N, C-alpha and C positions, 0 to 999 in steps of 0.2 A: 504494500500500500504506500502511495506517495505521501510525503510529509504534509500534514494539514494543520490548520490552526486548532488549538484545543477545543474550540466550540464545534468544530466540524468532525472531530474524531468520534467513532461509534462508541456507544456505552453498552457493555455486556455484563449481565449478572450470571455468575457461575455458582451453582450450589454443589455441595460436596467437594469444596475446593481445597481442603487440607491435604488430600492424598489422591493417589491413583489418577484416573482419567480427569477428574476435576482439577487437580493440581496441574497436570500437563496442559489442560485447556487454558487455564489462567496464564501459564507461562507462554504458550503460543500466541494468545490474543494480545498480551502485553508486548510481545516482540513485534507484533503486527500493528502496533500503535493504537490499540483500543484503550479506552478507560474501562477498567474491570472492577466490578464489585464482587469480591470473593467471599462467599458465605459458607459456613460449616457449623455443625453442632459442636465440634471439638474446639476447645479454647486454643489449641495449638495453631489454628489458622492464622492467628495474629503473628506468631513467631515465624511461620513458614514464609510469609511474604514481607517481613520487615526489611529485608535486604533490597526490595524493589524501591527505587527512589522516586519513581513517578508512575502514574497510571493505574496503580492497584490500591484499592481500599479493602481491607480485610475486616469482616464482621463475624461475630459469633451469634448464631441464631437458628431458630427452627422455622423453616418456611412452611411447614405443614400445620403450624398452630394457627387456627382461625381467629383467635382472640385478638 
């Protein structure tokens, strides 16, 4: 993807982001210049992505909770 202004970059939410396919997806999308919201039940999600300096926001949460 060509470099774009921050307002033009795609925003993607990835659930299950702390490991496996979710983690790989976050890494790929961040490398492709997406803004990524990485969500996982595991508190480790914060530590997994703290080395990313831009483009990734890590949140702990349960997206299945309807409340």
